[in-house]
C-alpha positions in Angstrom: 99.6 103.9 116.9 97.1 101.1 115.7 94.4 100.8 118.7 91.5 99.3 116.8 90.4 97.3 113.6 88.1 96.0 111.5 88.0 93.6 108.6 84.8 93.7 106.3 83.9 92.1 103.1 82.9 94.7 100.4 80.3 93.3 97.8 77.7 96.0 97.3 74.9 93.2 97.9 75.8 94.1 101.4 73.6 97.5 100.6 69.8 96.0 100.7 68.8 98.2 98.3 71.2 96.2 95.6 70.5 92.8 96.8 66.7 93.6 96.5 65.0 90.2 97.4 68.3 88.5 98.1 69.3 90.9 101.0 68.3 88.9 104.0 70.4 85.8 102.6 73.2 88.7 104.0 71.5 89.7 107.4 73.9 87.9 109.3 77.2 89.2 107.3 75.5 92.5 107.7 75.4 92.2 111.3 78.8 90.9 112.0 80.4 94.0 110.1 77.8 96.8 111.7 79.3 94.6 115.2 83.1 95.1 113.9 82.6 98.9 113.0 81.5 99.4 116.6 84.5 98.3 118.2 86.4 100.8 115.9 84.5 103.6 117.6 84.5 102.6 121.0 88.2 102.3 120.2 87.5 106.5 120.5 90.5 106.9 117.4 91.9 110.1 116.6 91.6 109.2 112.9 90.0 106.5 110.8 91.5 105.2 107.8 89.4 103.1 105.3 91.8 100.9 103.1 90.0 99.0 100.3 90.9 97.7 96.4 90.7 100.4 94.0 91.1 100.5 90.1 92.2 104.1 91.0 94.5 104.0 93.8 95.3 106.9 96.2 93.8 108.6 99.0 90.2 109.9 99.3 89.2 112.8 102.0 86.7 113.0 104.5 83.3 113.6 102.8 84.6 111.9 99.1 81.4 110.7 97.8 80.1 107.4 96.5 77.1 105.7 95.0 75.7 102.8 94.2 74.0 104.3 90.8 75.6 101.7 88.1 74.0 99.2 90.3 70.3 100.9 89.5 69.4 101.9 93.1 69.4 105.6 94.0 71.9 105.2 97.1 74.4 107.6 97.9 77.2 107.7 100.4 80.1 109.6 101.6 82.9 108.9 103.8 82.1 110.7 107.2 79.7 113.2 107.9 79.4 116.5 106.4 79.6 118.1 102.6 81.1 115.9 100.1 84.4 116.9 99.3 86.9 115.7 96.4 86.5 115.0 93.0 86.8 111.4 92.6 84.2 109.0 93.3 84.6 106.3 96.1 85.6 102.9 94.4 83.0 100.1 95.0 84.9 99.0 98.3 85.2 102.4 99.8 81.4 103.1 99.2 80.6 99.9 100.8 82.6 101.2 103.6 81.1 104.5 103.7 77.6 102.6 103.7 78.7 100.5 106.9 79.5 103.8 108.7 76.6 105.7 107.7 74.5 102.7 109.4 76.3 103.4 112.7 76.0 107.1 112.6 80.0 107.3 112.9 81.0 110.5 114.4 84.1 109.7 116.3 86.7 110.9 114.4 87.9 112.1 110.7 87.8 109.4 108.1 90.2 108.5 105.5 89.6 106.5 102.5 93.1 104.8 101.0 92.3 103.1 97.7 95.3 100.2 97.0 95.8 98.7 93.3 95.4 94.7 94.0 98.6 94.1 92.5 100.6 96.2 95.4 103.5 94.0 96.4 103.6 92.7 99.9 106.2 95.0 101.2 104.8 98.1 100.0 101.9 97.0 101.5 103.6 96.6 105.1 105.4 100.2 104.6 102.1 101.9 104.0 100.2 100.5 107.0 103.4 101.7 108.9 102.9 105.0 107.8 99.2 104.9 108.6 99.8 103.7 112.1 102.2 106.4 112.5 100.1 109.4 111.3 97.9 110.0 114.5 98.4 109.0 118.6 95.3 106.5 118.1 94.8 105.2 114.4 92.0 102.7 113.7 91.8 101.0 110.2 88.7 99.4 108.6 89.9 96.8 105.6 87.8 96.1 103.2 88.1 92.8 101.2 87.1 89.6 100.1 88.6 86.6 100.4 88.5 84.1 97.2 86.2 84.1 94.4 86.9 79.8 93.6 85.1 77.8 96.4 82.2 76.4 94.2 81.7 75.8 90.7 79.2 78.6 90.7 81.4 81.6 92.0 82.9 84.1 90.0 86.1 82.6 89.4 84.5 79.0 89.4 86.2 76.4 91.4 89.7 76.2 92.3 91.1 73.1 94.8 93.5 76.0 96.5 90.9 77.9 97.6 89.4 76.4 100.4 93.2 76.3 101.7 93.9 80.0 101.1 91.1 81.4 102.9 91.0 79.1 105.7 94.5 80.5 106.4 93.6 84.0 105.9 90.9 83.5 108.4 93.2 82.1 111.1 95.4 85.1 110.6 92.5 87.6 111.1 91.0 85.6 114.1 94.3 85.8 115.7 95.2 89.1 114.6 98.7 87.4 112.7 100.5 90.2 111.3 103.5 87.3 110.4 100.7 85.3 108.7 99.1 87.7 107.0 102.5 89.4 105.7 102.9 85.9 104.4 100.2 85.5 102.1 100.7 84.9 98.5 100.1 87.9 96.4 101.0 85.8 93.0 98.4 83.1 94.6 95.6 85.8 95.6 95.3 87.3 91.9 94.7 83.7 90.5 92.2 83.3 93.1 90.7 86.7 92.9 91.0 87.2 96.6 90.7 90.9 96.5 91.5 91.4 100.4 95.2 90.5 100.3 96.5 93.8 99.7 94.4 95.7 102.1 94.9 93.1 105.0 98.5 93.5 104.2 98.5 97.0 104.8 96.7 96.1 108.2 99.5 93.8 108.9 101.7 96.9 108.7 99.6 99.1 110.7 99.3 96.6 112.9 102.9 95.5 113.5 103.8 96.0 117.6 100.4 97.3 118.6 99.5 94.0 120.4 96.2 94.0 119.5 94.0 90.6 120.0 91.7 89.4 117.1 88.3 88.2 117.0 86.7 86.4 114.0 82.7 87.6 113.7 82.1 85.7 110.4 83.7 82.9 108.1 81.7 82.1 105.4 81.2 81.6 101.6 77.9 82.6 100.1 77.7 82.7 96.7 81.2 80.9 96.3 83.0 83.8 97.8 85.3 83.8 100.8 83.6 86.7 103.3 85.2 87.5 106.6 84.7 89.8 109.5 87.0 90.6 112.2 87.5 92.8 114.9 91.0 93.5 116.4 91.2 95.6 119.8 
């Protein structure tokens, strides 16, 4: 059963060494993410599942390793404490999650990663979430993913007039733990707006069905033209 959840964006710029001189610009976002992860720890789950978009979907075990060396910085991370395990390197979104967990010295419960393919249809996302919630008596989910990347002319996906409304709807759903609204997000529209968080959010929606969690939105902004949301469900 799902007892707590957190939603965080997954830009590598969250890691100060990657952001370099621009790091202070995201201090408020980092602080919100760490607060959300702290709520997960306070729920004392038996199992934490980190869900994020991945080009190589599938499970990543506790201790799976990743790094930010492709960004030119000597920063290595692991999904939970202990010796590195698994042969596959963590995808970017899960590596950012591992960095956040490392900053909070996570030791509350075993951590597993699940990479989801961004085109995964909503029904399959919801079913995946239900399966995760049924995997232990007390499950927590950390859902990693960004909103639209089309909020401004300089955004990665350029300006799209539909982006602000899409992000506003996602923010409302995340702020109130509205699983129905998250389940209704249009995968095709999300793809066109480059909203990589859609599939992880819908996995979370499936996991949270019937859990009766309350939501709180800790961050909602679009630096660099990309929608970033941080939410805590408990």
